[in-house]
Structure formats: C-alpha cells, structure tokens
C-alpha positions as CSV (number, residue, x, y, z in Angstrom):
1,M,-125.5,58.6,-140.0
2,P,-122.5,60.9,-139.3
3,D,-123.3,64.6,-138.7
4,Q,-123.0,66.7,-141.8
5,I,-120.1,69.3,-141.9
6,P,-121.2,72.8,-143.0
7,K,-119.7,74.0,-146.3
8,Q,-117.0,76.6,-145.9
9,G,-115.8,79.3,-148.4
10,P,-112.4,79.4,-149.9
11,S,-111.1,81.9,-147.3
12,A,-112.3,79.7,-144.4
13,R,-110.6,76.7,-146.0
14,R,-107.3,78.6,-146.4
15,K,-107.3,79.6,-142.7
16,S,-107.8,76.0,-141.5
17,P,-104.5,74.7,-140.1
18,A,-103.2,71.6,-141.6
19,A,-103.7,68.5,-139.5
20,T,-100.6,67.6,-137.6
21,P,-99.9,63.8,-137.7
22,R,-99.7,62.3,-134.2
23,P,-96.2,60.8,-133.6
24,A,-96.1,57.0,-133.5
25,G,-96.5,55.6,-130.0
26,R,-98.0,58.7,-128.5
27,P,-101.3,57.9,-126.6
28,K,-104.5,59.6,-127.7
29,E,-105.9,62.3,-125.6
30,I,-108.2,61.8,-122.6
31,G,-111.5,63.6,-122.7
32,T,-114.4,63.9,-120.2
33,G,-117.9,62.7,-120.9
34,T,-121.0,64.6,-120.1
35,D,-121.5,62.5,-117.0
36,G,-118.1,63.3,-115.6
37,S,-116.6,59.9,-116.5
38,A,-113.2,59.7,-118.3
39,T,-113.2,58.5,-121.8
40,L,-110.1,57.2,-123.5
41,A,-109.5,56.9,-127.2
42,A,-106.9,54.3,-126.5
43,R,-106.6,52.8,-123.0
44,S,-103.3,51.6,-121.5
45,P,-103.5,47.8,-121.1
46,I,-101.4,48.1,-117.9
47,T,-103.7,50.8,-116.4
48,R,-106.8,48.8,-117.2
49,R,-105.4,45.6,-115.8
50,F,-104.4,47.3,-112.6
51,K,-108.0,48.7,-112.2
52,V,-109.4,45.2,-112.8
53,I,-107.1,43.6,-110.2
54,L,-107.8,46.3,-107.7
55,A,-111.5,46.1,-108.1
56,F,-111.4,42.3,-107.7
57,A,-109.3,42.6,-104.6
58,L,-111.8,45.1,-103.0
59,V,-114.7,42.8,-103.8
60,Y,-112.9,39.6,-102.6
61,V,-111.7,41.0,-99.3
62,F,-114.3,43.5,-98.2
63,W,-117.4,41.5,-99.3
64,G,-116.0,38.4,-97.5
65,S,-115.8,40.5,-94.3
66,T,-119.3,42.0,-94.6
67,Y,-120.8,38.6,-93.5
68,L,-119.3,39.3,-90.1
69,G,-120.5,42.9,-90.2
70,I,-124.0,41.8,-91.1
71,R,-124.1,39.3,-88.3
72,V,-123.0,41.8,-85.7
73,A,-125.5,44.4,-86.9
74,V,-128.5,42.1,-87.3
75,E,-128.2,40.9,-83.7
76,R,-129.1,44.4,-82.7
77,I,-131.1,45.8,-85.7
78,P,-133.9,43.9,-87.5
79,P,-132.7,42.9,-91.0
80,I,-135.1,45.0,-93.2
81,L,-134.5,48.1,-91.1
82,L,-130.8,47.4,-91.2
83,A,-130.9,47.2,-95.0
84,G,-133.0,50.4,-95.2
85,V,-130.7,52.5,-93.0
86,R,-127.5,51.1,-94.6
87,F,-128.4,51.7,-98.2
88,T,-130.3,55.0,-97.7
89,V,-127.2,56.5,-96.0
90,A,-124.8,54.9,-98.4
91,G,-126.8,55.9,-101.5
92,W,-127.5,59.5,-100.8
93,L,-124.0,60.2,-99.5
94,L,-122.5,58.6,-102.6
95,L,-124.7,60.7,-104.8
96,A,-123.6,63.8,-102.9
97,F,-120.0,62.8,-103.4
98,C,-120.6,62.3,-107.2
99,G,-122.2,65.8,-107.4
100,L,-119.3,67.4,-105.6
101,T,-116.7,65.8,-107.8
102,G,-118.4,67.0,-111.0
103,R,-120.2,63.8,-112.1
104,R,-123.6,64.2,-113.6
105,V,-126.0,62.8,-111.0
106,A,-129.3,63.6,-112.9
107,V,-130.8,60.7,-114.9
108,N,-133.8,60.4,-117.2
109,R,-137.0,58.5,-116.4
110,R,-136.0,55.4,-118.1
111,Q,-132.6,55.3,-116.5
112,F,-134.1,55.9,-113.1
113,A,-136.6,53.1,-113.5
114,Q,-133.9,50.7,-114.6
115,L,-131.6,51.7,-111.7
116,A,-134.4,51.6,-109.2
117,F,-135.5,48.1,-110.3
118,L,-131.9,46.8,-110.3
119,G,-131.3,48.3,-106.8
120,F,-134.5,46.7,-105.5
121,I,-133.5,43.2,-106.8
122,L,-129.8,43.4,-105.9
123,L,-130.0,45.2,-102.6
124,G,-133.6,45.6,-101.4
125,V,-134.5,42.0,-101.8
126,S,-131.3,39.9,-102.0
127,N,-129.3,41.6,-99.3
128,A,-132.3,41.8,-96.9
129,M,-132.8,38.1,-97.3
130,L,-129.1,37.5,-96.6
131,A,-129.3,39.6,-93.4
132,W,-132.4,37.7,-92.2
133,S,-130.7,34.4,-92.8
134,E,-127.7,35.3,-90.7
135,L,-130.1,35.3,-87.7
136,Y,-130.1,31.5,-87.9
137,V,-127.0,30.3,-89.7
138,P,-123.2,31.0,-89.1
139,T,-121.5,33.5,-91.3
140,G,-119.3,30.9,-92.9
141,L,-122.2,28.6,-93.8
142,A,-124.1,31.6,-95.2
143,A,-121.1,32.5,-97.4
144,L,-120.8,28.9,-98.7
145,V,-124.4,28.7,-99.6
146,V,-124.2,32.1,-101.4
147,A,-121.1,30.7,-103.2
148,V,-123.4,29.0,-105.7
149,V,-124.1,32.4,-107.3
150,P,-122.0,31.5,-110.4
151,I,-124.2,28.5,-111.0
152,W,-127.3,30.7,-110.9
153,F,-125.4,33.0,-113.4
154,L,-125.1,30.1,-115.8
155,L,-128.7,29.1,-115.4
156,V,-130.0,32.7,-115.8
157,E,-127.9,33.5,-118.8
158,R,-128.8,30.2,-120.5
159,F,-132.5,29.8,-119.7
160,I,-134.1,32.9,-118.2
161,L,-132.3,35.7,-120.1
162,P,-130.7,33.6,-122.8
163,T,-127.7,34.8,-124.7
164,G,-127.7,32.1,-127.3
165,D,-124.6,30.4,-126.0
166,R,-124.6,26.7,-125.7
167,V,-124.2,25.0,-122.3
168,T,-120.8,23.2,-122.2
169,A,-120.2,19.8,-120.5
170,S,-118.1,21.5,-117.8
171,G,-121.0,23.9,-117.1
172,V,-123.5,21.0,-116.7
173,G,-121.0,19.2,-114.5
174,G,-120.4,22.2,-112.4
175,V,-124.2,22.7,-111.8
176,A,-124.5,19.0,-110.8
177,L,-121.5,19.2,-108.5
178,G,-122.7,22.4,-107.0
179,A,-126.1,20.9,-106.2
180,L,-124.3,18.0,-104.4
181,G,-122.2,20.5,-102.4
182,V,-125.3,22.3,-101.2
183,A,-126.9,19.0,-100.3
184,V,-123.8,18.1,-98.2
185,L,-124.0,21.5,-96.5
186,L,-127.7,21.2,-95.7
187,W,-127.7,17.6,-94.6
188,P,-127.3,18.2,-90.9
189,K,-130.2,20.7,-91.0
190,V,-132.4,18.3,-92.9
191,S,-131.7,15.4,-90.5
192,A,-132.1,17.6,-87.4
193,S,-135.4,17.1,-85.5
194,E,-135.2,20.2,-83.3
195,T,-136.8,23.5,-84.3
196,L,-133.5,25.3,-84.6
197,G,-132.3,22.8,-87.2
198,W,-135.4,23.4,-89.4
199,M,-135.1,27.2,-89.1
200,Q,-131.5,26.9,-90.3
201,L,-132.8,24.8,-93.2
202,V,-135.4,27.5,-94.0
203,A,-132.6,30.2,-93.7
204,C,-130.4,28.2,-96.2
205,A,-133.3,28.1,-98.6
206,V,-133.8,31.8,-98.3
207,L,-130.0,32.2,-98.9
208,L,-130.4,30.2,-102.2
209,A,-133.3,32.5,-103.2
210,S,-131.1,35.5,-102.2
211,S,-128.2,34.3,-104.4
212,F,-130.7,33.7,-107.3
213,C,-132.0,37.3,-107.0
214,W,-128.4,38.6,-107.0
215,A,-127.5,36.6,-110.1
216,F,-130.7,37.7,-112.0
217,G,-130.1,41.3,-111.1
218,S,-126.5,41.2,-112.1
219,V,-127.2,39.6,-115.5
220,L,-130.0,42.1,-116.1
221,S,-127.6,45.0,-115.2
222,R,-125.1,43.8,-117.8
223,R,-127.9,43.3,-120.3
224,W,-129.4,46.7,-119.9
225,K,-126.0,48.6,-119.9
226,V,-127.5,51.7,-118.4
227,R,-125.4,54.6,-119.7
228,V,-124.7,56.2,-116.3
229,D,-121.4,56.7,-114.5
230,P,-120.8,53.6,-112.3
231,L,-120.6,55.5,-109.1
232,V,-123.8,57.4,-109.9
233,A,-125.5,54.1,-110.8
234,S,-124.5,52.6,-107.5
235,G,-125.7,55.7,-105.6
236,W,-129.2,55.6,-107.2
237,Q,-129.5,51.8,-106.8
238,M,-128.6,52.0,-103.1
239,A,-130.8,55.1,-102.5
240,C,-133.9,53.5,-104.1
241,A,-133.4,50.1,-102.4
242,G,-132.7,51.8,-99.1
243,G,-135.8,53.9,-99.3
244,V,-138.1,50.9,-100.0
245,D,-136.5,48.8,-97.2
246,L,-136.6,51.8,-94.8
247,I,-140.3,52.3,-95.3
248,A,-141.0,48.6,-95.0
249,G,-139.0,48.4,-91.8
250,L,-140.8,51.4,-90.2
251,V,-144.2,50.0,-91.3
252,L,-143.3,46.7,-89.6
253,G,-142.3,48.5,-86.4
254,D,-138.6,47.4,-86.6
255,Q,-137.5,50.7,-85.0
256,H,-139.0,49.6,-81.7
257,R,-136.9,46.4,-81.7
258,A,-133.6,48.0,-82.7
259,T,-130.8,48.6,-80.3
260,W,-128.6,51.5,-81.2
261,N,-125.3,51.5,-79.4
262,A,-121.6,51.8,-80.3
263,T,-121.4,48.3,-81.6
264,S,-124.4,48.5,-83.9
265,L,-123.4,51.9,-85.2
266,A,-119.9,50.7,-85.9
267,A,-121.2,47.7,-87.8
268,V,-123.6,49.8,-89.9
269,L,-120.7,52.3,-90.6
270,Y,-118.5,49.4,-91.7
271,L,-121.2,48.1,-94.0
272,V,-121.8,51.5,-95.5
273,V,-118.2,52.3,-96.2
274,F,-116.7,48.9,-97.1
275,G,-119.7,46.9,-98.1
276,S,-121.7,49.5,-100.0
277,W,-119.3,52.3,-101.1
278,V,-116.2,50.3,-101.8
279,G,-117.3,46.7,-102.5
280,Y,-120.5,47.3,-104.3
281,S,-119.1,50.2,-106.5
282,A,-116.2,48.0,-107.4
283,Y,-118.6,45.2,-108.3
284,I,-120.7,47.4,-110.5
285,W,-117.6,48.6,-112.3
286,L,-116.4,45.0,-112.9
287,L,-119.8,44.1,-114.4
288,R,-119.2,46.8,-117.1
289,H,-115.7,45.7,-117.9
290,V,-115.4,41.9,-117.2
291,P,-117.6,39.0,-118.3
292,T,-120.2,38.1,-115.6
293,A,-118.9,34.6,-115.0
294,K,-115.4,36.0,-114.1
295,V,-117.0,38.7,-111.9
296,A,-118.7,35.8,-110.1
297,T,-115.4,34.3,-109.0
298,Y,-115.6,36.5,-105.9
299,A,-117.6,33.4,-104.6
300,Y,-114.3,31.5,-104.4
301,V,-112.7,33.9,-101.9
302,N,-115.7,35.3,-99.9
303,P,-116.4,32.0,-98.1
304,V,-112.8,31.6,-97.1
305,V,-112.7,35.1,-95.6
306,A,-116.1,34.7,-94.0
307,V,-115.3,31.3,-92.4
308,F,-112.0,32.6,-91.0
309,L,-113.5,35.8,-89.6
310,G,-116.4,33.9,-88.1
311,W,-114.1,31.5,-86.4
312,L,-111.7,34.2,-85.2
313,F,-114.3,36.8,-83.9
314,L,-117.5,34.8,-83.2
315,G,-116.1,31.4,-82.3
316,E,-118.1,29.7,-85.0
317,S,-117.2,26.0,-85.4
318,I,-116.0,24.5,-88.7
319,D,-117.4,20.9,-88.9
320,R,-116.8,18.2,-91.4
321,Y,-119.9,19.1,-93.4
322,I,-118.7,22.6,-93.9
323,L,-115.3,21.4,-95.0
324,A,-116.8,18.7,-97.3
325,G,-119.3,21.2,-98.8
326,A,-116.6,23.7,-99.4
327,A,-114.4,21.1,-101.1
328,I,-117.3,20.3,-103.5
329,I,-118.7,23.8,-104.1
330,V,-115.5,25.6,-104.9
331,P,-114.5,23.1,-107.7
332,A,-118.1,23.3,-109.0
333,V,-118.0,27.1,-109.2
334,A,-114.6,26.7,-111.0
335,L,-116.2,24.4,-113.6
336,V,-119.1,26.8,-114.2
337,T,-116.7,29.7,-114.6
338,R,-114.4,27.9,-117.0
339,S,-117.4,27.1,-119.1
340,E,-117.8,30.8,-120.0
341,D,-117.0,31.5,-123.6
342,P,-113.4,32.8,-123.6
343,G,-114.3,35.1,-126.5
344,D,-116.2,37.3,-124.1
345,D,-112.9,38.8,-122.9
346,A,-112.3,40.3,-126.2
347,A,-115.3,42.6,-126.0
348,P,-115.9,43.8,-122.5
349,V,-118.7,46.2,-121.8
350,T,-117.2,49.7,-121.8
351,E,-117.9,52.4,-119.3
352,A,-120.5,54.9,-120.5
353,G,-118.9,58.1,-121.8
C-alpha cells in the first residue's frame, strides 16, 4: 500500500510549485540508495551493456589465470590455510574499501547469515577443494573438469532448487555429452595402476564436487537476492569463508608446513587482487544482472586460458585426452547454456537500491 500523503491547507497548496514536465528524451535523475549503490530510474542500454561486457571480460581472463596462481601458491602453502589467508585478507580489505567509499557495510542478522552461508559454500568449501586438487592434477585439466559447472547449474535449477522450467532436449543432450567429455578426461587416471594415477582420479572427483558446490551456491545466491551492495556482499562472503578456513588451517597445523617467501606472497597477492577482488566481485555483479546460465559461460574461456598458461609457465603437457575432452565438454556446455529460457533476459535481477 502506498504511503498516505498528509492533507494540506489551501495556503500550502497555493505555494506548491507546479510540476514541470520533463523534456522528451531527457534521462531521469540518478539517486543514491541507503547502501551507497547507485539507482537509476532509467538506465542507459549502452552503459549497462558495457558494464556486462567488462564484467564478463574480467571473469573470463582473471579467473582463467587464477588456476596458475593457485598452483604456484599451493606448492608452498597448504590449501586450507591458503584459502583462509587469501579470503580473510581480501574480505576485510574490501569491506574497509566499501566503508571508505560511503557504502553501507552494516547488515542485519538475516543478511549476515545468508552471506556467511553463501561464502562458506562458494569459497570456504568449493575453492579450498579446488586448491587441494591442484596438488595432484595439472591446472589445465583442473579447469576442464570445473568447466562442467553449467551442467551442474542446469541440474540444480531443475531438480534441487527447481524453478518450474522444463528441461529441453538440448539441455539433456548437453548433460549426456558433458558426462562423456568428463569420462574421456578421466580415462587415463582410471586405467592407471600406479598410486599417482589413482590420486589424480580422486582429485578429479573432488573437482566435480567443488564445481557442484559452486553451482549450488551460485543458484542459491540468485534465489535469495540478498539486498546488499554487490561489493559489500563479496566482502562479507570472503571474510566469513576466510575466517572459517583460517581457523581450520591453524587447527590442522598448516602454519608449520607453509613456506612464506617472495613467490608464495606474490601468488597470494595475485589471488587476492585479481581472483577475489576483481574476478569474484565481477561474478557476483553478473549474478544479479544476467541469467545464471549465461554467467556460467566463463567455463568456455577459463580452460583455454588455464591450459595455455600452464603450458607456458609450468611446462604442462597437452595430450590427446585433454584435447578430446575439451572438444566434447565445450560443445556440451554450449548446449546446456542454449537450453536456458531466452525470456530470462527480459527480467534480470536488479542491483539492490
């Protein structure tokens, strides 16, 4: 129900200036929400498209390179402690930045509980599992296994957190093709008799679980639509996830096995700046403005970037199984993404005002 307008006397009504019509074509004014985020009565299509393209570019490029950063860091810092240090530093510094720039950092209990749970699933669990897996598998293979995220998106949105949309033939075909691609990737590990081959197989299974957690948390994030500025939301999620992982790492004694030198510090700094601040914040923003299946298309580009950088800097080999698996998984992801209802584009989730 709209707020009631107090009645005014005749004199007050005479003093009220007449409303001046807004000239045709003139954009409506920009205001500022209570959380410091900008609100537009009418957004410029060009400005919004540029923001979407820029956000996708940041996620595509920087997240593809973080596989290399994680591999360099995890060789010197245990994975749980690495996730704890990375996200604790990134989260609290991002919250400090939000406070200094006038954004409302404070959240209520419900919002804090939702952000903490999302951060734990997306970062505290999913990212820590990814870091552990990279102890045993090459960065390019890790990126290709994680590339099945859009398939998990479809399954989560249809069966675990159903939206009521029907599963199209292309979606079913994409899931089946993606399963075949994963089987091709994992076949050398399944057929290997040595211990290292079995550990790589376990690591790939953990990567699949990691990608499921990521898809589940992402769909839940879009479902809840926590009304908090995207940067503030990212900061709280990283701070909470980092705190849990940091405590877990210290309890496990990871600090005694960590090697802190220029290389490890540079890797952590890169992950904080480009993986957490830039990449993750852009991802959270995209989840609020673009359908989840389209956001998941970062899985097309990340493996290409990861395979190239792994070959260039780490000398990782690219065998026929990786090439064949990539040739199957990428079209599978494309089929799943194309199965998303095109009508979703008409009503993107708007940023909280």
